[in-house]
Backbone as a ProteinNet text record, in pm:
[ID]
protein_1_A
[PRIMARY]
XXXXXXXXXXXXXXXXXXXXXXXXXXXXXXXXXXXXXXXXXXXXXXXXXXXXXXXXXXXXXXXXXXXXXXXXXXXXXXXXXXXXXXXXXXXXXXXXXXXXXXXXXXXXXXXXXXXXXXXXXXXXXXXXXXXXXXXXXXXXXXXXXXXXXXXXXXXXXXXXXXXXXXXXXXXXXXXXXXXXXXXXXXXXXXXXXXXXXXXXXXXXXXXXXXXXXX
[TERTIARY]
-795.7	-937.7	-962.9	-1081.4	-1119.9	-1146.3	-1163.1	-1190.5	-1320.9	-1423.7	-1554.1	-1545.3	-1471.1	-1452.3	-1378.3	-1277	-1199.3	-1286.1	-1369.9	-1460	-1556.5	-1611.6	-1706.9	-1644	-1526.8	-1459.5	-1421.6	-1377.8	-1340.6	-1460	-1574.1	-1695.1	-1742.8	-1739.2	-1780.3	-1689.7	-1559.2	-1465	-1481.7	-1503.5	-1524.2	-1651.4	-1754.8	-1880.9	-1860	-1783.4	-1754.2	-1675.2	-1572.2	-1488.3	-1570.3	-1653.4	-1738.1	-1836.4	-1889.1	-1989.8	-1933.9	-1803	-1742	-1763.7	-1804.5	-1835.9	-1956.9	-2033.4	-2148.9	-2105.9	-1983.3	-1930.9	-1873	-1812.1	-1752.5	-1859.7	-1970	-2075	-2191.3	-2174.1	-2275.7	-2410.6	-2409.4	-2532.2	-2614.7	-2742.6	-2825.3	-2764.1	-2801.5	-2744	-2760.1	-2878	-2901.5	-2806.3	-2760	-2664.2	-2523.2	-2490	-2361.7	-2358.9	-2469.9	-2480.8	-2465.3	-2528.9	-2519.7	-2376.9	-2305	-2165	-2081	-2103.2	-2029.3	-2062.5	-2188.7	-2228.5	-2157.9	-2140.9	-2066.8	-1921.9	-1863.3	-1725.6	-1714.2	-1808.4	-1808	-1828.2	-1918.8	-1943.3	-1817.8	-1745.1	-1621.3	-1520.1	-1504.1	-1409.7	-1452	-1582.4	-1633.5	-1609.9	-1635.9	-1618	-1471.7	-1381.9	-1239.8	-1200.1	-1267	-1238.4	-1308.4	-1427.3	-1511.9	-1518.8	-1448.4	-1458.8	-1428.6	-1346.1	-1322	-1447.9	-1559.6	-1682.3	-1725.4	-1691.7	-1731	-1651	-1539.5	-1457.4	-1468.3	-1479.7	-1467.8	-1591.6	-1691.1	-1808.1	-1766.9	-1659	-1612.8	-1697.9	-1821.5	-1917.3	-1875.4	-1806.6	-1764.2	-1667.2	-1595.6	-1502	-1566.8	-1643.5	-1693.6	-1825.7	-1901.8	-2029.3	-2011.6	-1900.8	-1878.3	-1849.3	-1818.8	-1806.5	-1942	-2012.4	-2139.8	-2252.3	-2251.5	-2362.7	-2379.6	-2276.7	-2296.1	-2316.9	-2253.5	-2267	-2409.5	-2477	-2614.4	-2704.9	-2681.9	-2761	-2737	-2609.7	-2575.4	-2630.5	-2614	-2655.1	-2805	-2885.9	-3030.6	-3087.7	-3027.6	-3069.4	-3034.1	-2918	-2875.9	-2969	-3011.1	-3106.6	-3237	-3283.2	-3407.4	-3392	-3277.7	-3252.4	-3246.4	-3182.4	-3172.4	-3311.2	-3396.6	-3531.3	-3616.2	-3586.9	-3660.1	-3637.2	-3520	-3488.6	-3560	-3595.1	-3649.9	-3798.1	-3853.2	-3995.8	-4076.1	-4182	-4267.8	-4377	-4397.1	-4504.4	-4490.6	-4366.8	-4343.8	-4268.9	-4274.3	-4198.9	-4242.3	-4374.9	-4424.9	-4376.2	-4384.2	-4340	-4192.6	-4109.5	-3965	-3930	-4001.1	-3976.3	-4012	-4124.4	-4166.2	-4068.4	-4025	-3930.6	-3796.4	-3754.3	-3629.7	-3640.8	-3753.6	-3776	-3775.4	-3838.7	-3842.8	-3702.2	-3621.5	-3484.2	-3401.8	-3409.1	-3330.3	-3373.5	-3504.4	-3553.9	-3519.6	-3535.5	-3501	-3353.8	-3269.8	-3125.2	-3091.3	-3145.1	-3114.9	-3160.5	-3284.3	-3339.6	-3268.4	-3251.6	-3191.7	-3043.2	-2973.9	-2830.6	-2804.8	-2879.2	-2855.5	-2906.2	-3024.6	-3089.7	-3083	-3050	-3058.8	-2924.3	-2870.1	-2753.3	-2620.5	-2619.5	-2493	-2417.1	-2287.3	-2205.6	-2127.7	-2131.3	-2044.8	-2120.5	-2248.2	-2326.5	-2408.3	-2428.7	-2500.8	-2641.1	-2673.6	-2802	-2903.9	-2971.5	-3066.4	-3190.2	-3224.2	-3344.7	-3329.2	-3214.6	-3194.5	-3176.2	-3119.3	-3106.2	-3243.5	-3333.3	-3469	-3542.6	-3535.2	-3605.1	-3551.6	-3420.9	-3360.9	-3393.5	-3389.6	-3424.1	-3568.7	-3659.6	-3801.5	-3823.4	-3761	-3776.9	-3721.7	-3606.6	-3546.5	-3634.9	-3690.4	-3781	-3904.6	-3960.8	-4079.5	-4048.5	-3934.6	-3897.8	-3874	-3809.2	-3786.1	-3918.1	-4012	-4143.6	-4219.6	-4207.3	-4270.6	-4215.2	-4086.4	-4026.9	-4083.1	-4096.6	-4159	-4300.5	-4375.2	-4511.1	-4514.1	-4416.7	-4408	-4383.3	-4298.8	-4273.5	-4399.6	-4474.9	-4596.2	-4703.3	-4706.5	-4807.8	-4765.7	-4643.3	-4594	-4677.5	-4715.5	-4795.9	-4709	-4578.9	-4486.5	-4414.7	-4381.4	-4307.6	-4170.4	-4133.6	-4006.6	-3919.3	-3798.1	-3701.9	-3623.8	-3666.7	-3608.1	-3458.8	-3416.1	-3274.2	-3187.6	-3249.7	-3174.1	-3200	-3257.8	-3292.1	-3198	-3098	-3007.6	-3082.1	-3183.6	-3258.3	-3328.6	-3369.4	-3436	-3341.2	-3218.4	-3122.2	-3077.6	-3069.1	-3035.9	-3147.3	-3271.9	-3385.3	-3395	-3368.7	-3374.7	-3268.2	-3146.3	-3038.8	-3072.2	-3126.2	-3164.4	-3275.1	-3375	-3488.3	-3444.3	-3357.1	-3307.7	-3228.5	-3134.1	-3044.5	-3115.3	-3187.6	-3244.2	-3363.5	-3430.3	-3536.9	-3478.3	-3359.1	-3293.2	-3218.4	-3163.7	-3090.5	-3183.2	-3304.8	-3398.5	-3411.6	-3446.2	-3461.9	-3329.4	-3221.8	-3094.6	-3027.6	-3003	-2933.9	-3022.1	-3153.8	-3243.5	-3228.6	-3189.1	-3173.3	-3026.5	-2934	-2792	-2743	-2780.9	-2733.8	-2776	-2900.2	-2949.9	-2876.3	-2856.2	-2791.2	-2646.4	-2575.4	-2435	-2422.6	-2514.5	-2509.6	-2560	-2649.5	-2712.6	-2691	-2662.2	-2643.1	-2528.1	-2411	-2294.1	-2262.5	-2257.7	-2222.1	-2327.1	-2453.5	-2560	-2543.5	-2508.3	-2487.7	-2374.3	-2266.1	-2152.9	-2194	-2271.1	-2315.9	-2407.2	-2499.1	-2591.4	-2519.8	-2415	-2339.5	-2267.5	-2225.2	-2164.4	-2267.4	-2389.6	-2497.5	-2521.6	-2515.8	-2537.2	-2426.9	-2305.7	-2196.6	-2222.8	-2273.7	-2305.8	-2413.4	-2513.7	-2619.5	-2564	-2466.5	-2398.4	-2330.3	-2266	-2198.4	-2299.7	-2415.1	-2521.3	-2568.2	-2592.2	-2641.9	-2543.6	-2416.5	-2319.6	-2288.5	-2308	-2296	-2407.4	-2529	-2640.3	-2616.8	-2557.2	-2523.7	-2424.3	-2326.3	-2227.3	-2294.1	-2382.7	-2453	-2541.2	-2594.9	-2681.3	-2609	-2480.5	-2405.7	-2354.9	-2368.5	-2322.7	-2436.8	-2557.2	-2667.5	-2714.7	-2692	-2747.1	-2639	-2519.6	-2413.3	-2435.5	-2417.8	-2430.3	-2292.5	-2244.7	-2111.3	-2096.9	-1983.7	-1959.1	-1924.9	-1979.3	-1952.7	-1814	-1742.1	-1607.7	-1616
-6142	-6148.4	-6257	-6313.3	-6411	-6340	-6419.7	-6362.8	-6283.8	-6339.6	-6272.7	-6141.1	-6141.4	-6018.1	-5913.3	-5957.6	-5865.6	-5802.5	-5885.4	-5833.7	-5732.1	-5766.2	-5676.6	-5541.4	-5542.1	-5417.6	-5338.9	-5409.8	-5343.6	-5275.1	-5346	-5289.1	-5168.7	-5180.7	-5070.3	-4949.5	-4973.1	-4863.4	-4799.5	-4884	-4832.4	-4749	-4794.4	-4720.2	-4580.9	-4573.3	-4442.7	-4354.1	-4409.9	-4330.5	-4277.8	-4365.5	-4323	-4215.9	-4230.3	-4134.7	-3993.9	-3981.3	-3848.8	-3760.3	-3820.4	-3738.5	-3649.1	-3682.4	-3599.5	-3457.6	-3441.9	-3310.1	-3242.4	-3323.5	-3270.2	-3223.7	-3300.3	-3271.3	-3193.9	-3148.7	-3068.1	-3140	-3261.7	-3337.5	-3271.7	-3310.7	-3257.6	-3289.3	-3209.9	-3223.5	-3363.9	-3426.8	-3556.9	-3663.9	-3650.8	-3746.7	-3719.5	-3593.9	-3561.3	-3613.5	-3596.7	-3647	-3798.8	-3866.3	-4012	-4056.5	-3979.6	-4009.5	-4007.7	-3907.2	-3899.6	-4017.8	-4061.5	-4178.1	-4303.2	-4316.2	-4430	-4428.6	-4310.9	-4300.9	-4343.6	-4301.6	-4341.1	-4492.4	-4547.5	-4692.2	-4769.2	-4721.8	-4786	-4789.7	-4679.5	-4674.5	-4767.9	-4771.3	-4858.5	-5004.8	-5041.7	-5182.1	-5223.7	-5133.6	-5165.1	-5197.6	-5132.5	-5157.3	-5283.5	-5313.4	-5417.9	-5546.1	-5554.4	-5671	-5804.1	-5810.7	-5940.8	-6011.6	-5941.3	-6008.1	-6114.4	-6096.1	-6191.8	-6321.9	-6318.6	-6438.2	-6503.4	-6421.5	-6476.6	-6462.6	-6383.5	-6355	-6299.6	-6220.6	-6163.7	-6042.7	-6069.6	-5961.9	-5871.4	-5925	-5842.7	-5733.7	-5758.2	-5659.6	-5567.8	-5624.7	-5548.9	-5478.3	-5524.7	-5460.1	-5318.6	-5290.4	-5153.6	-5061	-5117.7	-5039	-5025.9	-5138.6	-5139.4	-5071.4	-5081.3	-5026.4	-4876.4	-4794.7	-4651.3	-4623.1	-4704.3	-4678.9	-4703.8	-4804.4	-4830.6	-4712.6	-4644.9	-4526	-4418.7	-4394.4	-4294.6	-4335.7	-4462.3	-4511.8	-4495.8	-4546.1	-4543.4	-4402.1	-4320.4	-4179.7	-4109	-4141.9	-4081.4	-4123.5	-4249	-4294.2	-4215.8	-4194.6	-4119.4	-3977	-3915.1	-3778.6	-3776.4	-3876.4	-3884.5	-3890.8	-3978.9	-3991.6	-3868.1	-3801	-3677.3	-3573.5	-3580.2	-3485.8	-3518.5	-3644.4	-3683	-3719.3	-3742.7	-3773.5	-3645.5	-3633.5	-3515.5	-3537.1	-3436.5	-3440.2	-3559.7	-3593.9	-3706.7	-3663.6	-3536.5	-3486.7	-3553.4	-3575	-3638.5	-3782.7	-3854.6	-3994.6	-4006	-3928	-3937.4	-3895.1	-3796.3	-3753.5	-3863.3	-3930.9	-4040.3	-4156.8	-4192.1	-4303.2	-4268.9	-4144.4	-4101.6	-4113.1	-4071.3	-4080.5	-4226	-4314.4	-4456.4	-4515.5	-4481.5	-4532.5	-4486.4	-4358.2	-4302.7	-4362.7	-4369.8	-4425.6	-4573.1	-4647.4	-4790	-4810.4	-4729.9	-4741.6	-4709.8	-4601.5	-4561.5	-4667.3	-4712.6	-4808.3	-4942.9	-4993.5	-5127	-5127.4	-5017.8	-5011.3	-4993.4	-4903.5	-4872.8	-4983.4	-5037.4	-5127.2	-5276.3	-5309.1	-5449.8	-5505.3	-5450.2	-5512.2	-5447.8	-5319.8	-5251.1	-5236.3	-5203.5	-5182.3	-5306.9	-5412.7	-5527	-5651.8	-5634.1	-5744.9	-5695.4	-5782.4	-5741.5	-5693.8	-5569.8	-5508.6	-5544.7	-5655.7	-5702.8	-5614.1	-5546	-5461.7	-5342	-5275.3	-5160.1	-5206.6	-5325.7	-5380.9	-5404.5	-5465.9	-5492.4	-5361	-5269.3	-5141.1	-5062.7	-5055.1	-4979.8	-5039.7	-5172.5	-5239.4	-5209.7	-5221.5	-5196	-5051.8	-4957	-4816.4	-4790.4	-4849.8	-4831.6	-4890.4	-5008.1	-5070.7	-4984.7	-4932.8	-4846	-4723.6	-4661.6	-4542.2	-4572.8	-4686.2	-4725.6	-4751.4	-4817.8	-4844.4	-4713.7	-4619.4	-4487.9	-4417.7	-4432.8	-4372	-4437.2	-4570.1	-4638.5	-4587.3	-4570.4	-4519.9	-4380.7	-4299.1	-4164.1	-4168.9	-4262.5	-4278.1	-4320.3	-4413.7	-4463.5	-4354.7	-4264.6	-4158.5	-4036.3	-4038.1	-3922.8	-3898.4	-3773.9	-3738.6	-3719.9	-3714	-3697.7	-3829.4	-3855.9	-3978.2	-3978.9	-4092.9	-4105.3	-4209.4	-4171.4	-4265.4	-4329.7	-4448.5	-4512.1	-4536	-4567.9	-4596.4	-4472.3	-4355.5	-4231.4	-4170.5	-4248.3	-4199	-4260	-4187.2	-4241.8	-4290	-4214.4	-4249.6	-4383.7	-4418.1	-4546.8	-4662.5	-4652.9	-4761.1	-4768.9	-4654	-4654.9	-4722.6	-4686.1	-4746.9	-4895.6	-4935.5	-5077.4	-5157.6	-5103.5	-5171.5	-5188.5	-5083.2	-5091.1	-5194	-5192.1	-5282.7	-5428.4	-5458.7	-5596	-5638.4	-5554.1	-5592.6	-5598.7	-5493.3	-5487.7	-5581	-5616.8	-5717.2	-5853.1	-5882.3	-6009.7	-6002.7	-5885.9	-5871.1	-5877.3	-5829	-5817.3	-5946.1	-6061.1	-6181.1	-6237.6	-6219.7	-6280.2	-6207.5	-6076.9	-6004.9	-5986.2	-5991	-5985.9	-6107.7	-6220.3	-6345.2	-6385.4	-6291.5	-6326.7	-6382.7	-6320.5	-6369.2	-6513.8	-6545.9	-6683.2	-6779.2	-6740.1	-6828.9	-6856.2	-6753.8	-6772.7	-6867.7	-6856.8	-6939.9	-7081.7	-7101.1	-7231.9	-7298.8	-7221.6	-7278.2	-7204.1	-7222.6	-7144.8	-7158.7	-7282.1	-7304.2	-7246.3	-7255.9	-7195.4	-7043.9	-6986.4	-6841.7	-6799.1	-6875.1	-6843.4	-6852.2	-6952.1	-6968.4	-6853.4	-6817.3	-6708.7	-6574.3	-6559.5	-6435.4	-6418.7	-6529.1	-6521.9	-6476.3	-6526.5	-6482.6	-6333.2	-6288.1	-6146.4	-6061.4	-6112.4	-6040.9	-6025.4	-6132	-6125.8	-6021.2	-6016.4	-5915.9	-5774.9	-5763	-5634.5	-5590.8	-5685.6	-5656.5	-5609.7	-5676.2	-5636.2	-5494	-5465.8	-5334	-5223.9	-5241.6	-5136.1	-5125.6	-5232.8	-5224.3	-5137.3	-5152.4	-5068.2	-4922.5	-4901.7	-4764.7	-4702.6	-4782.5	-4732.7	-4691.1	-4777.4	-4746.7	-4623.8	-4603.7	-4488.6	-4357.7	-4351.5	-4227.6	-4214.2	-4321	-4317.4	-4309	-4346.2	-4365.6	-4236.3	-4124.3	-3999.1	-3905.5	-3958.9	-3877.2	-3856.8	-3735.6	-3704.5	-3675.5	-3756.8	-3734.8	-3594.9	-3534.6	-3402	-3412.9	-3322.1	-3321.7	-3263	-3328.8	-3281.1	-3161.1
2265.1	2232.7	2128.8	2132.1	2031.6	1899	1794.2	1661.3	1663.6	1728.3	1733.5	1810	1920.5	1997.7	1916.2	1842.7	1760.8	1652.1	1589	1486	1545.8	1662.1	1728.2	1759.5	1822.6	1858.5	1733.1	1628.5	1503.9	1439.5	1436	1376.4	1457.8	1591.1	1677	1657.7	1657.3	1636	1498.8	1397.1	1261.7	1254.5	1324.5	1326.3	1385	1492.9	1553.8	1458.8	1396.4	1306.1	1189	1131.1	1019.1	1063.5	1185.2	1234.1	1248.6	1256.6	1272	1150	1038	920.4	948.5	1052.7	1086.5	1122.8	1172.5	1205	1079.4	994.8	871.3	773.8	763.1	666.2	728.7	850	917.8	924.5	976.1	997.4	1108.3	1120.7	1230.5	1366.6	1466.2	1600.1	1656.4	1636.3	1699.1	1646.2	1521.1	1467.3	1519.9	1540.7	1603	1747.1	1815.3	1952.4	1954.5	1858.8	1852.2	1821.5	1742	1712.6	1840	1924.4	2050.6	2141.4	2138.4	2218	2167.9	2037	1981.5	2030	2035.8	2084.9	2229.5	2312	2452.8	2465.5	2385.6	2387.9	2352.5	2253.1	2210.9	2324.5	2395	2507.1	2620.4	2649.6	2755.7	2721.3	2596.3	2557.9	2560.5	2529.1	2537.9	2681.4	2776.6	2918.2	2968.4	2915	2973.1	2891.9	2779.9	2691.9	2760.8	2868.4	2932.8	2980.5	2997.7	3041.8	2942.5	2815.9	2714.4	2724.6	2796.8	2809.7	2946.8	3051.5	3185.9	3271.8	3226	3309.1	3445.5	3446.6	3572.7	3607.9	3643	3665.6	3780.6	3879.2	3990.6	3947.5	3834.8	3784.2	3682.8	3591.6	3479.3	3505.1	3599.7	3626.2	3677.5	3741.9	3787.7	3670.9	3553.1	3431.1	3363.2	3349.8	3278.1	3355.8	3487.8	3565.9	3545.5	3562.3	3534.7	3386.4	3300	3157.1	3108.6	3163	3120.3	3149.3	3260.5	3291.4	3185.3	3153.4	3052	2915.6	2880.8	2749.5	2726.5	2819.4	2799.1	2812.5	2896.7	2903.5	2772.6	2716.8	2590.2	2477.2	2475.9	2374.6	2384.1	2507.1	2526.7	2474.4	2503.9	2455.3	2302.8	2243.3	2096.8	2033.2	2084.9	2027.8	2056.1	2161.9	2191.6	2081.2	2017	1910.4	1780.1	1756.9	1626.6	1630.2	1749.4	1759.6	1775.6	1700.2	1707.2	1812	1893.9	1994.9	2089.9	2125.8	2216.2	2340.8	2373.2	2488.4	2618.6	2634.1	2755.9	2765	2653.8	2652.8	2685.3	2618.1	2642.9	2784.2	2837.9	2975.9	3075	3051.2	3139.4	3133.5	3012	2997.4	3061.3	3047.1	3111.2	3262.3	3316.4	3460.8	3506.6	3428.8	3462.2	3465.2	3365	3357.6	3478.4	3509	3620.4	3753.8	3778.4	3904.7	3918	3808.9	3812.4	3842.8	3779.4	3802.7	3948.4	4001.2	4138.6	4238.9	4225.4	4322	4313.2	4190.5	4174.5	4208.5	4179.5	4209.4	4358.7	4420.2	4562.2	4654.2	4626.5	4721.2	4683.9	4558.7	4518.3	4470	4361.8	4298.8	4337.5	4362.9	4384.6	4254.1	4263.4	4144.5	4102.9	4183.2	4157.2	4112.5	4076.4	4026	3908.9	3810	3690.2	3726.5	3684.4	3717.1	3609.4	3626.3	3525.5	3517	3626.7	3625.6	3531.9	3537.6	3450	3307.1	3288.5	3153.5	3091.7	3168	3118.8	3091.7	3188.1	3173.5	3054.5	3042.3	2932.4	2796.8	2788.6	2662.7	2623.8	2719	2692.2	2646	2712.7	2675.6	2535.6	2504.6	2372.3	2263.6	2288.9	2192	2169.6	2277.5	2266.1	2179.5	2203.3	2128.4	1980.7	1953.1	1813.6	1741.6	1809.4	1750.7	1727.5	1820.3	1802.6	1679.3	1656.9	1537.2	1411.8	1412.1	1298.8	1275.7	1384	1372.6	1310.9	1349.2	1292.8	1142.6	1098.1	955.4	881.2	940.4	875.9	865.3	960.8	960.6	879.8	829.5	755.9	630.3	607.6	490.1	366	385.5	273.8	246	120	87.5	153.9	208	279.2	210.2	174.4	117.1	231.1	270.7	388.3	373.1	251.7	230.4	242	253.9	271.9	408.9	499.7	633.2	737.6	786.6	889	1013.2	1053.4	1174.3	1160.3	1039.9	1015.9	1044.3	997.8	1018.1	1164.5	1230.9	1373.1	1452.7	1424.9	1495.3	1466.2	1342.5	1305.4	1378.5	1382.7	1455.1	1601.8	1663.1	1804.1	1825.3	1738.8	1755.5	1745.8	1650.8	1635.4	1758.8	1799.1	1908.6	2042.6	2078.1	2212.9	2230.6	2122.6	2132.9	2169.9	2118.9	2150.4	2282.9	2314	2439.8	2560.8	2546.1	2657.8	2739.4	2678.6	2761.9	2812.5	2734.4	2773.6	2889.8	2874.3	2980.5	3102.4	3083	3197.4	3287	3225.1	3300.1	3314.1	3289	3287.1	3419.8	3531.2	3661	3683.8	3649.2	3667.1	3574.5	3450.1	3353.7	3391.1	3435.7	3473.5	3592.2	3686.9	3807.7	3785.1	3687.7	3672.6	3536.8	3434.4	3300.3	3232.3	3285.8	3245.7	3096.7	3046	2905.7	2812.4	2850.5	2769.8	2765.9	2879.6	2885.8	2793.1	2791.6	2704.3	2557.7	2523.3	2383.8	2342.2	2430.4	2399.4	2391.6	2470.4	2467.8	2334.1	2274.8	2140.8	2038.1	2052.3	1962.9	1979.5	2105	2132.5	2069.4	2067.7	2003.2	1853.9	1792.5	1649.7	1623.8	1710.8	1697.1	1718.5	1807.3	1825.6	1696.9	1631	1504.6	1400.2	1395.9	1302.4	1333.7	1462.4	1500.7	1463.7	1497.1	1469.5	1320.2	1246.7	1100.9	1043.7	1098.2	1056.1	1095.3	1213.2	1254.8	1157.1	1114.4	1018.4	888.7	839.4	715.3	731.1	851.1	876.1	846.4	877.4	856.4	712.2	635.3	496.6	395.5	437.9	342.4	277.5	340.2	289.1	234	213.5	158.7	9.8	-34	-175.9	-230.7	-327	-380.7	-440.9	-416.6	-472.8	-621.7	-699.5	-842.7	-869.4	-961.3	-995.5	-1088.9
[MASK]
++++++++++++++++++++++++++++++++++++++++++++++++++++++++++++++++++++++++++++++++++++++++++++++++++++++++++++++++++++++++++++++++++++++++++++++++++++++++++++++++++++++++++++++++++++++++++++++++++++++++++++++++++++++

């Protein structure tokens, strides 16, 4: 692996390991659930990391295609736990993600080609949910200490990463076929944004820890 790939995998793995404190410190269920999702993501990336070097989509898309369905559905479930009075919204977004995945996978891309439709749909849904969480914070009648809110850092990491991923991975098939070197350069940028996102996830699980008194 390249240095950037090694850093990315290390940060992702570290984020998962740190998140396991959610079980030790009895964090809320949604953070424990998110910890398990980080573990699954880590395993998937260990299997699929060659895409960052070779663009071997015929090999790696069969890993990413089912995982994107799990990932974006899991994000919807996570936000369903923390958003108040958003059951209809999260249910609709979940339905959109599932239908988009089924239609685009079965009738358009299959498992051996990058599914840009589910990538675009999932990114949009994740951004919407993160913005809804921000809106909930702004409407809160009680003072909120953002630096002690794990959910704030998780939403921020998602918003930064998926806002940038949306145009790139949505056009990945076109870029690989027509502007290969540009695609490789942009993919390195995406790796850096991944590192930023998972660093924020790591901090999310540490920001609200209260040191025990001796």
